[in-house]
N, C-alpha and C positions, 0 to 999 in steps of 0.2 A: 724498576719500581719508580713511582713518583715520590715527592717529599713526604707524603702521608704514609708511605710504605706499601701502597696498593700497586698491584701489577698494572702496567700500561696495557689497556685492552688492544690498542693498535698493534702492539708487539705480538699479541697472541694470534692476530688474524693475518699476519704476514705469511705468504707462502714459503714453504721450506725450500732451501737452496737446492737447485737441480743437481743431481749427482750423475755424472757420466759413468759408463762401465769402468771397471778397474783396469788400469793399464799394467804394463810390466817393463821393468828396467833390468838389464843384464849386461855382463861384461864379456868381451870376446877378444880374439887375437887373430891376425891374418898375416901371412908373409907376402910382401910386395917387393919385387926387385931385390930379393935377398935380405930384406929388412923386416923385422917383426913390428907390426903396427897394432898397438892396443887401442881398443875403442869401446865405447858404451853404445848399447842399442836400447832405444825406448820406443815401445809400441803402445800407443795411448790415443785417447780422444780429447779433443779440444771443443768446448761448447761455444757455439755461435748464438748471438742474441739479436732479436729485433725488438726495439722499444723496451729494452731491459728484460725481455722475456726470452727464455731459452727456446731456440727454434731448431737447432740441429746439433748433432754430435759428429764432428769431422775427425776421421781416423787418420793417423799418420804413423810412420816409422822413421825415427831419427837415428842416424849413425854419426857419432861424434868422437873424434880422435881424442884420446886422453892426453893431458899435459900440454895441450897446445893453447897458447894465449889467444883469447878471443879476437883481439885486434889484429892478429897476424894470420888467423885461420879463416879462409873463405867458407861461406855456407851457401849451399845450393838447394833451392826448393824445386821439386820435380813432380810433374804430373803428366798423365797421358791424355788421350783425346776422346773420341766417340762422336758427339757427347754420349756419355754413359760408360766410358772405360775407366777402370781403376788404374792405379799406378804400377800394377804388377809387372807389366811388360818391360818397362825400363828398370824396375826394381830387381827382378830376378832374370832379366834378359841381358843386361849389359852393365849397369852402373853400380849395383849393390855388391856387398862382399860375398854373396853367393849367387850363382847363376844356374839355370837349367841346362842340362846336357842336350845338345842338338848335334847333328852331323855337321861336318865342316861347311857344307853348302847350305845350311839352314833347314834342312829337312828333318823330320822327327825320327826318334828312335822308338824301339819297342817299349810299351808300358811296363812298369810304372815310371812316372817322371822322376828323375834323379837330380839332386843338387850337388854342385861341387864348389870348392873355393874359387873365387874369381880374381885372379891376379891383375886383371884389367880394371878392377873397381876404381871409381873416381875418388875413393877415400884416400888414395895416394896424394891428392892435391886439394881436396875440399871435403868438408862435412856435408852430409846428405840428409835431406828431409823429403821423404816420399809422401805425397798428399793424395788422398782419395776424395774426389769431389762428392757432394751429397748424392746418395743413391747408388754409390759404387763402393766396392770393398766392404768395409765394416761401417761406413759412414751412413747415418740415418737421420731423418727428420725426427724432431721431438713432437709427439702428437699433442695438439692443443687440447685444452679442456673442452669437453663436449658441451655444446649449447643446444637449446631447443631449436630444431630446424624449422624454417618456414618454407612453404611451397615455393619452388623455383629458386631457392637460395643456393647459390653455387660458391659462396665464399669459402666454405670448408674445403672444397675440392681445389680451389685456387691456392689456399694456404698450404695444402699438402704437396703441391708442386711448385712451391715458391722458388726453389733453387734450380728448377729445370728451365731456366731462362738465361739468355745471353748475358745481360747486364748484371742480373742478380748473382749468377755464377761467378763472374769476375769479382764482384764485391765480396763474395764469401771467401775467395782466395786471398784478396787483399786484407780482409779482416783476420784470416787465419795467420798470414805471414806477420802481420803487425803484432798479434797476440803472442805468437811464438817468439819473436825477437824480444818482446818485453819479458815474457815468462822465463826465458833462458838467458836473459841479460846478454844478448848478442847484437845490440844496436851498433856496437863499434866494429863489427865484422864486415869484411867485403861481402856483398850480397849478389848472388847470381840466380837466375831462373832458367829452367830448362823444361821444354814440353815437346811432346811428339804428336803429329797429326793435328787433330783439333786442339791438342795441347800446344802445338806450335802457334796456332791462331791465338790461343789464350796468351802466350808469351808476347806476341806482337801487340795485343791490346794492353796487357799488364805493364809492358815497358813504359807506357805513358801513365796508366792509372796509378800504379804503385808510387811513382815519383811525384805526380801532381796531386793525387788524392789521399795518399797515406804517408807521405813524408819519408818514403823508403828509397834511398839512392841506390842505383844499380851499377855494379861494375861490368856485368855482362848479361846478355840475353842469348839463349841457345834455342834455335828452332829446328827440330828434327822432323823431317818429312812433313812440313807444314802445309796446311790448306789456307793460303793467305787471303784469297778472295772467293766468296761463296758462289758468285755467279759462274765461276769456271767449273763448278761441280754439277751444274744443271744444264747440260747441253741441249740443243735443239737443231732442227733443220735450218734455222735462220741465223745462227751465229757462226763465228769463225774461230775465236781464240782457243776454246777447249780442244778443238780438233787439231789445231796447230801445235799446242802444247803436248798433246798425247802422242803425236806421230813419231817423234824420235824414240820414245820408249818402246813402242810396238816394233819399230824397225830393229832396234837393238835386240829385242826378244827373239824376233825372227832370225836374226843372224846367230844368236846364241844356240838356237835349236837347229841350225844348218838349213833354214828354209828360205832365207833371203836370196834373191837372184842378182843382187848388186855385188860386184867383185871389188874388194878393197884389200890392201896389204895388212891393215891393222884395224883393231876395234876403234881406236881414236879417229883414224881417218874416216871410217864408216860413220861414226857418230857425227863428225863435223859435216859430212855430206848430207846426212839425214836432217840435221838441224837447218842447214842452208836451204835444202829443198822445202822444208816446212814453212819457212818465213818468206820464201820467194814464190816459186811456182804454185805450191799448194795454197797458200793464203790468197794469192791473186785469183786463183780459180774459185775458191770458196766465197770470195766477195762477189764475183761475177755471176756464178751459177749458170743458168741456161743462156745468159748473154754471150758466154764464150762459145764459139762455133763448135759444132758437133765433132769435127775431125780433131780439133785441139783437145776437146774433152776426152775423147777416146785415147789419145796419146798420153794424156795425164793419168788416166785410169791405169794404163799399162805400167807407167812408172811407179805409181802407188803400189800396184800389185807386185811388182818386182821387189820393191823395198820390203814389203810386208810378207812375202811368200804366199800370197793368196791368189785366187783365180780372178782374172780381170772382170768376169761377169759379176762376181760378188761385189767387187769394188764399184762397178757401174750401178748395180742395184741399190747400193747405199749412197750413190752420188759422191763418193770419195770420203764420206763421213762414216768411218767404221767404228761402231761402239766396241769398247774393250771386251765386253762379254762375248760378242760375236767373234772377235779376233781370237779370244782364248779357247773358244769351242771349235773353231775352224782350223787353226794353224796345225794341230797335231791329229786331225781327224783320221788320217791314214793309219795311225797306230791305235785308234779309239781312245785317245787321251785328250785331256784338257790341261791348260796351264793356269797358274794362279793369277788372281787379280792383283794381290798385294806383292807378289814376287813371281813374275812371269817365267822364271826359270824352273819353278817347281811344277811337277807333273802329277796327274792323278787319272785313274781310269774313269771314263765316262760311263756311268751305270745305265744311262738312257740315251744311247746314240741314235735311236730311231725317232725320238721326239723332236718337235719343231723348235722348242726353246731350250735354253741352257738350264738344265736342272741338276747338273753334277755338283758335288760338294766342292767348295773352293779349297784347294789343297794348302792354302796359306793360313788365312785368319782362323777358320773354324777347325782346321786340322790340328792347329797348335793349341787350341783352347784347353784341351786335357793336360797338355804339358805345363802350361802356365798356371792353370788351376791347381794342379798337383804340387807344383814348385812353390807357389806363394803360400799355400796352406801348410806345407812342410816347414817352410821358413818361419812362419808366424807361430804355429801351434807347437812345433817340436823344437826348432833351434832357438827361438826366442821365448818359448814357454808361456805364450799368451793364452789365458783361459777365457773363452767366450763361447756362448752357444749360438752366436750369430753365424749365418752362412756368409762366406766371402763372395761378393758379387763381382766377378771378373769383368763382365761386360753386360750392361743392362739395356735390353731392348726397350723396356718400359721408359727409362729416362730418355733414350734416343727418340722414341715416338712422341713423347710429350714435350719435346724441346720447343721453346717459343723465342721469337725475337721481340724483346721488350724495349726496343730503342726507336721503333718507327713512329713517325708523326703523321704520315700520310700513306695511303695505299700504294702510291707510285714510288715511294722511297724504299726500294728493294735491294739496293746495293749494300751488302754487308761485307766488310773486309777489315783486315788488320794492318794493311800496308801504310795507310795514312797515319795510324797511331805510331807505327815504328818510325816513320819519317819524323813525326813530331818529337818522339822521344830522343832521337839522335840530335835534334836541335836543342831540346830541353837540357840534355846532359851531354856536354862535349867530351866526357871521359868514358862513356859507356861503349863497350865493344859488342858486336853482334856476330854470331856464327850461325849460318844457315846451311843445312845439309839434307841430302836425299840419297836414296838408293836408285840407281839408274834403271832398274827393272820394275819399278813401282808404277802400276797403271792407274792407281787410285788418286795419288797426289804426285803427278809426274814432275820430274826435276826441271824440265825445260820451262815450266810455268814460272818458277822462281827466277830462273835466269832471265826470262823475258821481262818480268815485272821489275827486276832490279834496274834494267836499262831505262825504265820510265819513272824512277823515283826522284830524279832531278837532284841527286846528291852532289855537293861540292867535293873537291878532291880530299879535303881533310876528313869529311864524313865517309867517303868511299873507302878510305884507308882503314876505317874502323869496322868495316863489314867484310867478313870472310864468307865466301860461298864455296863449298866443296861437296862433291858427290862420290859415292862409294859403290863398289860392286855389291849387288844384292837388291832387295826389294824395300818395301815400306819399313820393315825392321831389318835393315841391312846389317845391323850388328849381330844378327844370327849367323852370318858368315864369319868364319874364323878370321880370315885375312882382313875383313872390313872392321871387325871389332878391334883388332890390334891397331890398325891405321887410325881408327876413330879415337881410340884412347890416347894415342900419341899426339894427334891433332888437338885434342882437348887439353892435354897437359901444356902444350905450347900456348893455347888460347888463354888459359887461366894465368899462366906466367906473364903474358903480355898485357893482361887486363888489371894487374895489381899495381 
């Protein structure tokens, strides 16, 4: 009211405060290394705004150890990739207090999906916040007020996909982390970020953006099976690097299945041999193409065929550039099987062996979708007692298809990567540590790409000491393998300890 006692009309016309769905907080306990750890779990939404107007509701699950002083307890923000993937894969696959049951080699068990206590949870050494980017999990756009549409007006469609863009996506994560630290009074905590696949790319970019744009100092950045440079994901007949990076993984997969014809006493010796061949003879040929005389080309095709367990005629047909889907369909054709893109050790029956193209289901990514969908819904709706009618979007093809690069200034500026940002961040913060890891049987984001890129980052010795690169048995989600999950957790425990 004003001094006359009349109601201020401006107050009456202000829009009501946006209310996100109701979250849920609960208390739990887990035994880790013989010790009982009490923690709280909060499944909730945080509202993101543009020009003070609510634009999105970002869903998260936070696991916070009880009784731990905030200035002594690290906090780690976790997200997956895609773009279009929720955080469920890391959440119930490796890092959270519950994980889905898989066989020791990462293959799936009979339905339904089952959750078990996860003694390898990172709660042993850090609080965890699993974040679902907009359009994934329970995270959604806030629909803007309807306006009268004009012919040809596409502004509404643009707003509805505002967060399906490289730069805007990173900004939304920066805004989320900033708001979370403020809302939970955790600005005095050591902060880490961890991401898988495209999430690893996000970590590389955020390592710079969070510190330079949001005032958030980082103790550590963890890149799991990252895709650091996009150009390496779009190969052609005219480039070299993708094929060099992919070759050691295909060779290791061929050896795993007993198909490689290169004799070696150990897997490590074979791996070194395949890597050396990739960066010497193979790369030299791929640069020269038909300039290399025919006899030498045929000799090289024979070597490639022997490494990969394929016919020399097939290698010659593809002029040494074997797409991984061709490799996966051909390697085990004798038993009418295909191997997985994301973990080449996993097999599946080829339902269409007589067709010209690869049409079999990938026994890794899509075969495990039912397991992670069942696992994350059980964790959220039953174990954490969250009430919501929303469907949990594990992996959104819509988000992936709509993704745009909103950083280009010219049509020729097509190189999109995170390596420069990571290099910049290492100079910006001389106390930040970096951990990069892969599964050696992952054909989608091959480990050798990171190994090779690291040799071109021009790091000085003091920076190189703060970057750890380690690879594990398994595929893209190598932590699905029992032995790799144990090794990964032990490595992470050491990494966090050394980063504080």
